[in-house]
C-alpha positions as CSV (number, residue, x, y, z in Angstrom):
1,M,0.0,0.0,0.0
2,I,1.3,3.4,-1.0
3,K,1.5,6.0,1.8
4,L,-0.2,9.2,0.8
5,K,1.5,12.6,1.4
6,T,-0.2,15.1,3.8
7,L,-2.0,17.8,1.9
8,P,-0.8,21.3,2.9
9,K,-3.1,24.1,4.1
10,F,-3.3,26.8,1.5
11,K,-3.4,30.6,2.2
12,N,-5.7,31.2,-0.8
13,E,-7.0,29.8,-4.0
14,Q,-4.1,31.1,-6.0
15,A,-1.6,29.3,-3.7
16,E,-3.6,26.1,-4.1
17,A,-3.6,26.5,-7.9
18,V,0.2,26.9,-8.0
19,F,0.6,23.8,-5.8
20,W,-1.6,21.6,-8.0
21,S,0.1,22.8,-11.1
22,K,3.4,21.3,-9.8
23,H,2.1,18.2,-7.9
24,D,0.2,15.0,-8.8
25,S,-3.0,14.5,-6.9
26,A,-2.3,10.7,-6.9
27,D,0.4,11.4,-4.3
28,Y,-2.2,13.0,-2.0
29,V,-5.6,11.3,-2.8
30,D,-6.5,7.6,-2.9
31,W,-8.6,7.8,-6.1
32,S,-9.6,4.2,-5.8
33,K,-12.0,5.3,-3.0
34,A,-13.5,8.1,-5.1
35,K,-17.2,8.1,-5.7
36,K,-19.0,9.7,-8.7
37,T,-21.4,12.5,-7.7
38,I,-23.5,15.1,-9.4
39,F,-23.6,18.8,-8.4
40,P,-26.9,19.9,-9.9
41,D,-26.7,23.5,-8.7
42,L,-23.1,24.1,-9.4
43,K,-22.6,27.3,-11.4
44,A,-19.6,27.9,-13.5
45,T,-17.6,30.9,-12.4
46,S,-16.4,33.4,-14.9
47,R,-15.1,36.9,-15.0
48,P,-15.2,39.4,-17.7
49,V,-11.7,40.3,-19.0
50,P,-11.1,43.4,-21.1
51,I,-8.8,42.5,-24.0
52,R,-7.9,44.2,-27.2
53,F,-7.5,42.2,-30.5
54,P,-6.2,43.3,-33.8
55,I,-9.2,44.0,-36.0
56,S,-8.1,41.4,-38.6
57,L,-7.9,38.7,-35.9
58,L,-11.3,39.6,-34.5
59,A,-12.8,39.4,-38.1
60,R,-11.2,36.0,-38.7
61,L,-12.5,34.8,-35.3
62,K,-16.0,36.0,-36.1
63,Y,-15.8,34.3,-39.5
64,L,-14.9,31.0,-38.0
65,A,-17.6,31.3,-35.3
66,N,-20.2,32.1,-37.9
67,K,-19.2,28.9,-39.8
68,R,-19.9,26.9,-36.6
69,H,-23.1,28.9,-35.8
70,I,-21.8,29.9,-32.4
71,P,-21.0,33.3,-30.8
72,Y,-17.4,34.4,-31.4
73,Q,-16.8,34.7,-27.6
74,S,-17.7,31.1,-27.2
75,L,-15.3,30.1,-30.0
76,L,-12.6,32.2,-28.4
77,K,-13.1,30.4,-25.1
78,I,-12.9,27.0,-26.8
79,L,-9.8,27.8,-28.7
80,L,-8.1,29.4,-25.7
81,E,-9.0,26.4,-23.5
82,K,-7.5,24.0,-26.1
83,S,-4.3,26.1,-26.4
84,V,-3.9,26.4,-22.6
85,E,-4.4,22.6,-22.1
86,K,-1.8,21.9,-24.9
87,E,0.7,24.2,-23.3
88,L,0.1,22.8,-19.8
89,N,0.5,19.2,-21.1
90,S,3.7,20.0,-22.9
91,A,5.0,22.0,-20.0
92,S,4.3,19.2,-17.5
93,H,5.7,16.6,-19.8
94,A,8.9,18.7,-20.2
95,T,9.3,19.0,-16.4
96,H,8.9,15.2,-16.0
97,V,11.6,14.6,-18.6
98,L,14.1,16.7,-16.7
């Protein structure tokens, strides 16, 4: 049986996010005892972020969104999420190689 590490106490959510970006939860949680659950009233949190785009980029984004029949803001979130995940996966893989 693998001995689990003790989970530290975090000062805030940002400190916890930094911790989990550098650690594997399997070292702290026995996932074999996890149970599936549903959170019916869970609301996704979001925050508006003012950002400036070159007009040509925004036009191309709107064009692609129109082809998919979705709002361009939704497409932007989808593309950004995919890009961030790709970066995180390649970054975590790179740190494991070292």
